[in-house]
LOKE-801505 format. One record per residue (C-alpha): residue number from 0; residue in one letter; x, y, z. Coordinates in steps of 0.25 Angstrom, whole numbers, plus 5000, padded with zeros to 4 digits. Last residue first. Example, Ala and Ser with C-alpha at 12.3 -4.5 7.8 and 13.67 -1.06 7.14 Angstrom:
BEGIN
<gufi><resi>1</resi><resn>S</resn><x>5055</x><y>4996</y><z>5029</z></gufi>
<gufi><resi>0</resi><resn>A</resn><x>5049</x><y>4982</y><z>5031</z></gufi>
***
This chain:
BEGIN
<gufi><resi>231</resi><resn>G</resn><x>4938</x><y>4866</y><z>5308</z></gufi>
<gufi><resi>230</resi><resn>E</resn><x>4923</x><y>4868</y><z>5310</z></gufi>
<gufi><resi>229</resi><resn>R</resn><x>4925</x><y>4883</y><z>5310</z></gufi>
<gufi><resi>228</resi><resn>L</resn><x>4934</x><y>4882</y><z>5297</z></gufi>
<gufi><resi>227</resi><resn>R</resn><x>4923</x><y>4873</y><z>5290</z></gufi>
<gufi><resi>226</resi><resn>A</resn><x>4912</x><y>4883</y><z>5294</z></gufi>
<gufi><resi>225</resi><resn>M</resn><x>4920</x><y>4895</y><z>5288</z></gufi>
<gufi><resi>224</resi><resn>A</resn><x>4923</x><y>4887</y><z>5275</z></gufi>
<gufi><resi>223</resi><resn>E</resn><x>4908</x><y>4884</y><z>5274</z></gufi>
<gufi><resi>222</resi><resn>A</resn><x>4904</x><y>4898</y><z>5276</z></gufi>
<gufi><resi>221</resi><resn>A</resn><x>4915</x><y>4903</y><z>5266</z></gufi>
<gufi><resi>220</resi><resn>A</resn><x>4910</x><y>4893</y><z>5255</z></gufi>
<gufi><resi>219</resi><resn>N</resn><x>4896</x><y>4899</y><z>5258</z></gufi>
<gufi><resi>218</resi><resn>M</resn><x>4901</x><y>4913</y><z>5256</z></gufi>
<gufi><resi>217</resi><resn>E</resn><x>4908</x><y>4909</y><z>5243</z></gufi>
<gufi><resi>216</resi><resn>A</resn><x>4896</x><y>4903</y><z>5237</z></gufi>
<gufi><resi>215</resi><resn>E</resn><x>4887</x><y>4915</y><z>5242</z></gufi>
<gufi><resi>214</resi><resn>K</resn><x>4897</x><y>4924</y><z>5235</z></gufi>
<gufi><resi>213</resi><resn>K</resn><x>4897</x><y>4916</y><z>5222</z></gufi>
<gufi><resi>212</resi><resn>S</resn><x>4882</x><y>4917</y><z>5221</z></gufi>
<gufi><resi>211</resi><resn>R</resn><x>4871</x><y>4906</y><z>5223</z></gufi>
<gufi><resi>210</resi><resn>G</resn><x>4879</x><y>4899</y><z>5233</z></gufi>
<gufi><resi>209</resi><resn>S</resn><x>4889</x><y>4888</y><z>5236</z></gufi>
<gufi><resi>208</resi><resn>G</resn><x>4900</x><y>4886</y><z>5246</z></gufi>
<gufi><resi>207</resi><resn>H</resn><x>4912</x><y>4877</y><z>5248</z></gufi>
<gufi><resi>206</resi><resn>G</resn><x>4922</x><y>4880</y><z>5260</z></gufi>
<gufi><resi>205</resi><resn>L</resn><x>4936</x><y>4877</y><z>5265</z></gufi>
<gufi><resi>204</resi><resn>V</resn><x>4944</x><y>4875</y><z>5252</z></gufi>
<gufi><resi>203</resi><resn>T</resn><x>4959</x><y>4875</y><z>5256</z></gufi>
<gufi><resi>202</resi><resn>G</resn><x>4969</x><y>4884</y><z>5249</z></gufi>
<gufi><resi>201</resi><resn>G</resn><x>4971</x><y>4893</y><z>5261</z></gufi>
<gufi><resi>200</resi><resn>V</resn><x>4956</x><y>4896</y><z>5262</z></gufi>
<gufi><resi>199</resi><resn>S</resn><x>4947</x><y>4891</y><z>5252</z></gufi>
<gufi><resi>198</resi><resn>V</resn><x>4933</x><y>4894</y><z>5248</z></gufi>
<gufi><resi>197</resi><resn>D</resn><x>4925</x><y>4886</y><z>5238</z></gufi>
<gufi><resi>196</resi><resn>A</resn><x>4913</x><y>4892</y><z>5230</z></gufi>
<gufi><resi>195</resi><resn>H</resn><x>4901</x><y>4886</y><z>5223</z></gufi>
<gufi><resi>194</resi><resn>F</resn><x>4891</x><y>4895</y><z>5216</z></gufi>
<gufi><resi>193</resi><resn>S</resn><x>4876</x><y>4891</y><z>5213</z></gufi>
<gufi><resi>192</resi><resn>R</resn><x>4869</x><y>4898</y><z>5202</z></gufi>
<gufi><resi>191</resi><resn>D</resn><x>4854</x><y>4900</y><z>5201</z></gufi>
<gufi><resi>190</resi><resn>H</resn><x>4851</x><y>4908</y><z>5189</z></gufi>
<gufi><resi>189</resi><resn>P</resn><x>4862</x><y>4903</y><z>5181</z></gufi>
<gufi><resi>188</resi><resn>P</resn><x>4859</x><y>4888</y><z>5183</z></gufi>
<gufi><resi>187</resi><resn>G</resn><x>4866</x><y>4881</y><z>5194</z></gufi>
<gufi><resi>186</resi><resn>S</resn><x>4881</x><y>4879</y><z>5197</z></gufi>
<gufi><resi>185</resi><resn>S</resn><x>4894</x><y>4886</y><z>5201</z></gufi>
<gufi><resi>184</resi><resn>S</resn><x>4908</x><y>4882</y><z>5203</z></gufi>
<gufi><resi>183</resi><resn>V</resn><x>4921</x><y>4884</y><z>5211</z></gufi>
<gufi><resi>182</resi><resn>I</resn><x>4919</x><y>4898</y><z>5216</z></gufi>
<gufi><resi>181</resi><resn>T</resn><x>4932</x><y>4900</y><z>5223</z></gufi>
<gufi><resi>180</resi><resn>Y</resn><x>4934</x><y>4908</y><z>5236</z></gufi>
<gufi><resi>179</resi><resn>I</resn><x>4947</x><y>4910</y><z>5243</z></gufi>
<gufi><resi>178</resi><resn>P</resn><x>4949</x><y>4912</y><z>5258</z></gufi>
<gufi><resi>177</resi><resn>P</resn><x>4959</x><y>4923</y><z>5262</z></gufi>
<gufi><resi>176</resi><resn>P</resn><x>4973</x><y>4919</y><z>5265</z></gufi>
<gufi><resi>175</resi><resn>G</resn><x>4979</x><y>4916</y><z>5279</z></gufi>
<gufi><resi>174</resi><resn>E</resn><x>4974</x><y>4913</y><z>5293</z></gufi>
<gufi><resi>173</resi><resn>A</resn><x>4967</x><y>4925</y><z>5297</z></gufi>
<gufi><resi>172</resi><resn>Q</resn><x>4963</x><y>4927</y><z>5283</z></gufi>
<gufi><resi>171</resi><resn>A</resn><x>4955</x><y>4914</y><z>5283</z></gufi>
<gufi><resi>170</resi><resn>L</resn><x>4947</x><y>4918</y><z>5295</z></gufi>
<gufi><resi>169</resi><resn>E</resn><x>4943</x><y>4932</y><z>5290</z></gufi>
<gufi><resi>168</resi><resn>Q</resn><x>4940</x><y>4927</y><z>5276</z></gufi>
<gufi><resi>167</resi><resn>L</resn><x>4931</x><y>4916</y><z>5281</z></gufi>
<gufi><resi>166</resi><resn>L</resn><x>4923</x><y>4926</y><z>5290</z></gufi>
<gufi><resi>165</resi><resn>S</resn><x>4922</x><y>4935</y><z>5278</z></gufi>
<gufi><resi>164</resi><resn>K</resn><x>4917</x><y>4924</y><z>5269</z></gufi>
<gufi><resi>163</resi><resn>P</resn><x>4907</x><y>4919</y><z>5279</z></gufi>
<gufi><resi>162</resi><resn>H</resn><x>4901</x><y>4933</y><z>5281</z></gufi>
<gufi><resi>161</resi><resn>E</resn><x>4886</x><y>4931</y><z>5282</z></gufi>
<gufi><resi>160</resi><resn>L</resn><x>4884</x><y>4917</y><z>5285</z></gufi>
<gufi><resi>159</resi><resn>A</resn><x>4887</x><y>4917</y><z>5300</z></gufi>
<gufi><resi>158</resi><resn>E</resn><x>4880</x><y>4930</y><z>5302</z></gufi>
<gufi><resi>157</resi><resn>A</resn><x>4867</x><y>4926</y><z>5295</z></gufi>
<gufi><resi>156</resi><resn>L</resn><x>4867</x><y>4913</y><z>5303</z></gufi>
<gufi><resi>155</resi><resn>D</resn><x>4868</x><y>4920</y><z>5316</z></gufi>
<gufi><resi>154</resi><resn>P</resn><x>4854</x><y>4926</y><z>5314</z></gufi>
<gufi><resi>153</resi><resn>V</resn><x>4847</x><y>4912</y><z>5315</z></gufi>
<gufi><resi>152</resi><resn>I</resn><x>4839</x><y>4905</y><z>5305</z></gufi>
<gufi><resi>151</resi><resn>R</resn><x>4849</x><y>4893</y><z>5304</z></gufi>
<gufi><resi>150</resi><resn>D</resn><x>4842</x><y>4885</y><z>5315</z></gufi>
<gufi><resi>149</resi><resn>S</resn><x>4829</x><y>4886</y><z>5307</z></gufi>
<gufi><resi>148</resi><resn>L</resn><x>4835</x><y>4880</y><z>5294</z></gufi>
<gufi><resi>147</resi><resn>T</resn><x>4832</x><y>4866</y><z>5293</z></gufi>
<gufi><resi>146</resi><resn>R</resn><x>4819</x><y>4866</y><z>5301</z></gufi>
<gufi><resi>145</resi><resn>L</resn><x>4815</x><y>4880</y><z>5297</z></gufi>
<gufi><resi>144</resi><resn>V</resn><x>4817</x><y>4876</y><z>5282</z></gufi>
<gufi><resi>143</resi><resn>L</resn><x>4809</x><y>4863</y><z>5283</z></gufi>
<gufi><resi>142</resi><resn>A</resn><x>4797</x><y>4869</y><z>5291</z></gufi>
<gufi><resi>141</resi><resn>R</resn><x>4797</x><y>4881</y><z>5281</z></gufi>
<gufi><resi>140</resi><resn>A</resn><x>4796</x><y>4871</y><z>5269</z></gufi>
<gufi><resi>139</resi><resn>T</resn><x>4784</x><y>4864</y><z>5276</z></gufi>
<gufi><resi>138</resi><resn>D</resn><x>4777</x><y>4877</y><z>5278</z></gufi>
<gufi><resi>137</resi><resn>L</resn><x>4780</x><y>4882</y><z>5264</z></gufi>
<gufi><resi>136</resi><resn>G</resn><x>4773</x><y>4871</y><z>5256</z></gufi>
<gufi><resi>135</resi><resn>A</resn><x>4774</x><y>4855</y><z>5256</z></gufi>
<gufi><resi>134</resi><resn>D</resn><x>4780</x><y>4850</y><z>5243</z></gufi>
<gufi><resi>133</resi><resn>L</resn><x>4784</x><y>4864</y><z>5237</z></gufi>
<gufi><resi>132</resi><resn>Y</resn><x>4790</x><y>4869</y><z>5249</z></gufi>
<gufi><resi>131</resi><resn>V</resn><x>4797</x><y>4856</y><z>5253</z></gufi>
<gufi><resi>130</resi><resn>A</resn><x>4803</x><y>4857</y><z>5239</z></gufi>
<gufi><resi>129</resi><resn>G</resn><x>4807</x><y>4871</y><z>5240</z></gufi>
<gufi><resi>128</resi><resn>V</resn><x>4814</x><y>4869</y><z>5254</z></gufi>
<gufi><resi>127</resi><resn>L</resn><x>4821</x><y>4857</y><z>5248</z></gufi>
<gufi><resi>126</resi><resn>A</resn><x>4826</x><y>4865</y><z>5236</z></gufi>
<gufi><resi>125</resi><resn>E</resn><x>4832</x><y>4875</y><z>5246</z></gufi>
<gufi><resi>124</resi><resn>F</resn><x>4839</x><y>4864</y><z>5253</z></gufi>
<gufi><resi>123</resi><resn>A</resn><x>4844</x><y>4858</y><z>5240</z></gufi>
<gufi><resi>122</resi><resn>N</resn><x>4849</x><y>4871</y><z>5236</z></gufi>
<gufi><resi>121</resi><resn>E</resn><x>4858</x><y>4873</y><z>5248</z></gufi>
<gufi><resi>120</resi><resn>L</resn><x>4862</x><y>4858</y><z>5248</z></gufi>
<gufi><resi>119</resi><resn>A</resn><x>4866</x><y>4859</y><z>5233</z></gufi>
<gufi><resi>118</resi><resn>S</resn><x>4874</x><y>4872</y><z>5236</z></gufi>
<gufi><resi>117</resi><resn>H</resn><x>4882</x><y>4866</y><z>5247</z></gufi>
<gufi><resi>116</resi><resn>M</resn><x>4884</x><y>4853</y><z>5239</z></gufi>
<gufi><resi>115</resi><resn>G</resn><x>4890</x><y>4860</y><z>5227</z></gufi>
<gufi><resi>114</resi><resn>R</resn><x>4904</x><y>4857</y><z>5231</z></gufi>
<gufi><resi>113</resi><resn>G</resn><x>4901</x><y>4843</y><z>5234</z></gufi>
<gufi><resi>112</resi><resn>G</resn><x>4913</x><y>4837</y><z>5227</z></gufi>
<gufi><resi>111</resi><resn>T</resn><x>4909</x><y>4843</y><z>5214</z></gufi>
<gufi><resi>110</resi><resn>G</resn><x>4906</x><y>4830</y><z>5207</z></gufi>
<gufi><resi>109</resi><resn>R</resn><x>4893</x><y>4828</y><z>5215</z></gufi>
<gufi><resi>108</resi><resn>E</resn><x>4888</x><y>4840</y><z>5207</z></gufi>
<gufi><resi>107</resi><resn>S</resn><x>4891</x><y>4835</y><z>5193</z></gufi>
<gufi><resi>106</resi><resn>Q</resn><x>4886</x><y>4821</y><z>5197</z></gufi>
<gufi><resi>105</resi><resn>G</resn><x>4872</x><y>4826</y><z>5200</z></gufi>
<gufi><resi>104</resi><resn>L</resn><x>4868</x><y>4829</y><z>5215</z></gufi>
<gufi><resi>103</resi><resn>R</resn><x>4855</x><y>4823</y><z>5222</z></gufi>
<gufi><resi>102</resi><resn>I</resn><x>4855</x><y>4830</y><z>5235</z></gufi>
<gufi><resi>101</resi><resn>L</resn><x>4852</x><y>4820</y><z>5247</z></gufi>
<gufi><resi>100</resi><resn>D</resn><x>4866</x><y>4818</y><z>5253</z></gufi>
<gufi><resi>99</resi><resn>A</resn><x>4868</x><y>4833</y><z>5254</z></gufi>
<gufi><resi>98</resi><resn>L</resn><x>4854</x><y>4835</y><z>5261</z></gufi>
<gufi><resi>97</resi><resn>G</resn><x>4859</x><y>4830</y><z>5275</z></gufi>
<gufi><resi>96</resi><resn>L</resn><x>4851</x><y>4840</y><z>5283</z></gufi>
<gufi><resi>95</resi><resn>E</resn><x>4864</x><y>4846</y><z>5287</z></gufi>
<gufi><resi>94</resi><resn>G</resn><x>4868</x><y>4848</y><z>5273</z></gufi>
<gufi><resi>93</resi><resn>A</resn><x>4855</x><y>4855</y><z>5270</z></gufi>
<gufi><resi>92</resi><resn>V</resn><x>4857</x><y>4864</y><z>5282</z></gufi>
<gufi><resi>91</resi><resn>E</resn><x>4871</x><y>4868</y><z>5278</z></gufi>
<gufi><resi>90</resi><resn>S</resn><x>4867</x><y>4870</y><z>5263</z></gufi>
<gufi><resi>89</resi><resn>L</resn><x>4856</x><y>4879</y><z>5267</z></gufi>
<gufi><resi>88</resi><resn>T</resn><x>4865</x><y>4888</y><z>5277</z></gufi>
<gufi><resi>87</resi><resn>T</resn><x>4877</x><y>4889</y><z>5267</z></gufi>
<gufi><resi>86</resi><resn>G</resn><x>4868</x><y>4892</y><z>5255</z></gufi>
<gufi><resi>85</resi><resn>S</resn><x>4861</x><y>4903</y><z>5262</z></gufi>
<gufi><resi>84</resi><resn>V</resn><x>4846</x><y>4902</y><z>5266</z></gufi>
<gufi><resi>83</resi><resn>V</resn><x>4849</x><y>4905</y><z>5281</z></gufi>
<gufi><resi>82</resi><resn>A</resn><x>4860</x><y>4915</y><z>5278</z></gufi>
<gufi><resi>81</resi><resn>I</resn><x>4851</x><y>4923</y><z>5268</z></gufi>
<gufi><resi>80</resi><resn>K</resn><x>4839</x><y>4923</y><z>5278</z></gufi>
<gufi><resi>79</resi><resn>L</resn><x>4849</x><y>4928</y><z>5289</z></gufi>
<gufi><resi>78</resi><resn>K</resn><x>4854</x><y>4940</y><z>5281</z></gufi>
<gufi><resi>77</resi><resn>T</resn><x>4840</x><y>4944</y><z>5276</z></gufi>
<gufi><resi>76</resi><resn>M</resn><x>4834</x><y>4943</y><z>5290</z></gufi>
<gufi><resi>75</resi><resn>G</resn><x>4845</x><y>4952</y><z>5295</z></gufi>
<gufi><resi>74</resi><resn>G</resn><x>4842</x><y>4962</y><z>5285</z></gufi>
<gufi><resi>73</resi><resn>E</resn><x>4827</x><y>4962</y><z>5287</z></gufi>
<gufi><resi>72</resi><resn>P</resn><x>4828</x><y>4964</y><z>5302</z></gufi>
<gufi><resi>71</resi><resn>M</resn><x>4827</x><y>4953</y><z>5313</z></gufi>
<gufi><resi>70</resi><resn>E</resn><x>4818</x><y>4957</y><z>5324</z></gufi>
<gufi><resi>69</resi><resn>P</resn><x>4807</x><y>4946</y><z>5320</z></gufi>
<gufi><resi>68</resi><resn>F</resn><x>4818</x><y>4935</y><z>5319</z></gufi>
<gufi><resi>67</resi><resn>R</resn><x>4811</x><y>4922</y><z>5319</z></gufi>
<gufi><resi>66</resi><resn>R</resn><x>4799</x><y>4925</y><z>5310</z></gufi>
<gufi><resi>65</resi><resn>Y</resn><x>4806</x><y>4934</y><z>5300</z></gufi>
<gufi><resi>64</resi><resn>L</resn><x>4817</x><y>4924</y><z>5299</z></gufi>
<gufi><resi>63</resi><resn>E</resn><x>4808</x><y>4913</y><z>5297</z></gufi>
<gufi><resi>62</resi><resn>E</resn><x>4800</x><y>4920</y><z>5286</z></gufi>
<gufi><resi>61</resi><resn>V</resn><x>4814</x><y>4923</y><z>5280</z></gufi>
<gufi><resi>60</resi><resn>V</resn><x>4818</x><y>4908</y><z>5281</z></gufi>
<gufi><resi>59</resi><resn>I</resn><x>4805</x><y>4903</y><z>5275</z></gufi>
<gufi><resi>58</resi><resn>L</resn><x>4805</x><y>4913</y><z>5263</z></gufi>
<gufi><resi>57</resi><resn>G</resn><x>4819</x><y>4910</y><z>5260</z></gufi>
<gufi><resi>56</resi><resn>L</resn><x>4817</x><y>4895</y><z>5260</z></gufi>
<gufi><resi>55</resi><resn>V</resn><x>4805</x><y>4896</y><z>5251</z></gufi>
<gufi><resi>54</resi><resn>A</resn><x>4813</x><y>4904</y><z>5241</z></gufi>
<gufi><resi>53</resi><resn>D</resn><x>4825</x><y>4895</y><z>5241</z></gufi>
<gufi><resi>52</resi><resn>G</resn><x>4816</x><y>4883</y><z>5240</z></gufi>
<gufi><resi>51</resi><resn>L</resn><x>4810</x><y>4888</y><z>5227</z></gufi>
<gufi><resi>50</resi><resn>F</resn><x>4824</x><y>4890</y><z>5220</z></gufi>
<gufi><resi>49</resi><resn>E</resn><x>4829</x><y>4877</y><z>5227</z></gufi>
<gufi><resi>48</resi><resn>L</resn><x>4816</x><y>4869</y><z>5221</z></gufi>
<gufi><resi>47</resi><resn>R</resn><x>4820</x><y>4874</y><z>5207</z></gufi>
<gufi><resi>46</resi><resn>E</resn><x>4834</x><y>4870</y><z>5208</z></gufi>
<gufi><resi>45</resi><resn>Y</resn><x>4832</x><y>4857</y><z>5215</z></gufi>
<gufi><resi>44</resi><resn>D</resn><x>4833</x><y>4847</y><z>5204</z></gufi>
<gufi><resi>43</resi><resn>C</resn><x>4824</x><y>4839</y><z>5194</z></gufi>
<gufi><resi>42</resi><resn>E</resn><x>4815</x><y>4851</y><z>5191</z></gufi>
<gufi><resi>41</resi><resn>C</resn><x>4819</x><y>4851</y><z>5177</z></gufi>
<gufi><resi>40</resi><resn>N</resn><x>4826</x><y>4862</y><z>5168</z></gufi>
<gufi><resi>39</resi><resn>P</resn><x>4837</x><y>4853</y><z>5163</z></gufi>
<gufi><resi>38</resi><resn>E</resn><x>4839</x><y>4839</y><z>5167</z></gufi>
<gufi><resi>37</resi><resn>D</resn><x>4853</x><y>4836</y><z>5171</z></gufi>
<gufi><resi>36</resi><resn>T</resn><x>4850</x><y>4831</y><z>5184</z></gufi>
<gufi><resi>35</resi><resn>F</resn><x>4858</x><y>4830</y><z>5197</z></gufi>
<gufi><resi>34</resi><resn>S</resn><x>4866</x><y>4842</y><z>5195</z></gufi>
<gufi><resi>33</resi><resn>P</resn><x>4853</x><y>4851</y><z>5199</z></gufi>
<gufi><resi>32</resi><resn>H</resn><x>4854</x><y>4845</y><z>5213</z></gufi>
<gufi><resi>31</resi><resn>T</resn><x>4842</x><y>4836</y><z>5217</z></gufi>
<gufi><resi>30</resi><resn>L</resn><x>4838</x><y>4837</y><z>5232</z></gufi>
<gufi><resi>29</resi><resn>A</resn><x>4826</x><y>4846</y><z>5229</z></gufi>
<gufi><resi>28</resi><resn>R</resn><x>4822</x><y>4838</y><z>5218</z></gufi>
<gufi><resi>27</resi><resn>E</resn><x>4820</x><y>4825</y><z>5226</z></gufi>
<gufi><resi>26</resi><resn>L</resn><x>4812</x><y>4833</y><z>5237</z></gufi>
<gufi><resi>25</resi><resn>L</resn><x>4803</x><y>4838</y><z>5226</z></gufi>
<gufi><resi>24</resi><resn>G</resn><x>4801</x><y>4824</y><z>5221</z></gufi>
<gufi><resi>23</resi><resn>P</resn><x>4797</x><y>4820</y><z>5234</z></gufi>
<gufi><resi>22</resi><resn>D</resn><x>4784</x><y>4826</y><z>5232</z></gufi>
<gufi><resi>21</resi><resn>A</resn><x>4776</x><y>4825</y><z>5245</z></gufi>
<gufi><resi>20</resi><resn>F</resn><x>4789</x><y>4827</y><z>5252</z></gufi>
<gufi><resi>19</resi><resn>A</resn><x>4791</x><y>4821</y><z>5266</z></gufi>
<gufi><resi>18</resi><resn>Y</resn><x>4797</x><y>4832</y><z>5276</z></gufi>
<gufi><resi>17</resi><resn>G</resn><x>4807</x><y>4831</y><z>5287</z></gufi>
<gufi><resi>16</resi><resn>L</resn><x>4818</x><y>4837</y><z>5278</z></gufi>
<gufi><resi>15</resi><resn>I</resn><x>4828</x><y>4826</y><z>5282</z></gufi>
<gufi><resi>14</resi><resn>E</resn><x>4818</x><y>4815</y><z>5281</z></gufi>
<gufi><resi>13</resi><resn>Q</resn><x>4813</x><y>4820</y><z>5267</z></gufi>
<gufi><resi>12</resi><resn>A</resn><x>4828</x><y>4820</y><z>5262</z></gufi>
<gufi><resi>11</resi><resn>R</resn><x>4830</x><y>4806</y><z>5267</z></gufi>
<gufi><resi>10</resi><resn>A</resn><x>4818</x><y>4801</y><z>5260</z></gufi>
<gufi><resi>9</resi><resn>I</resn><x>4821</x><y>4808</y><z>5247</z></gufi>
<gufi><resi>8</resi><resn>R</resn><x>4835</x><y>4803</y><z>5248</z></gufi>
<gufi><resi>7</resi><resn>E</resn><x>4830</x><y>4788</y><z>5251</z></gufi>
<gufi><resi>6</resi><resn>K</resn><x>4821</x><y>4789</y><z>5239</z></gufi>
<gufi><resi>5</resi><resn>D</resn><x>4832</x><y>4794</y><z>5230</z></gufi>
<gufi><resi>4</resi><resn>R</resn><x>4841</x><y>4783</y><z>5234</z></gufi>
<gufi><resi>3</resi><resn>S</resn><x>4830</x><y>4773</y><z>5232</z></gufi>
<gufi><resi>2</resi><resn>S</resn><x>4829</x><y>4778</y><z>5218</z></gufi>
<gufi><resi>1</resi><resn>R</resn><x>4817</x><y>4787</y><z>5214</z></gufi>
<gufi><resi>0</resi><resn>M</resn><x>4808</x><y>4783</y><z>5202</z></gufi>
***
């Protein structure tokens, strides 16, 4: 039986998504981080839904690119697709939607001080796409993806995300020493690892990032650092 807190969380999630699940259990699973349960090999968390959602998301984005940019060559479509479904983009969108407060985290993950939230937001977004796909089909999943990601499907996004490490390097060296990247942790099963990186400039940590490779984690950390520096 769900607690009142879980019922409120599910209701809030459905409000954010603009969709009422026929099977709320799918939604609950999509918002459950692997650290929340110690049960092995069960569908209690979002990992399997994330795997499915990643594929569905990729199809929807590529289809939209094909429709929206009829003159764009294959290479440009590839770069833009990578940018749209990147951890940086998905975690930003999920954060803006307010999903951070709805993801169920275990004590071990809560104890990291939020370092893994970037990855959790990305994974939960993909899991939600997978959950909606299973619950209502491709058309409803497509509507969700385009409602939340449509304004990111622009050519400038690929350029903005392509070289964050190079941009940070240039900016940092104009003022002093180059940025230093540190892989602070990794998580997940061997076939689906997530790496977490920090980047510091002049001894101050300016960005955190996560990714399925160390390179992607460092890139996302650099992108966060650049965003922080621009805001400051």
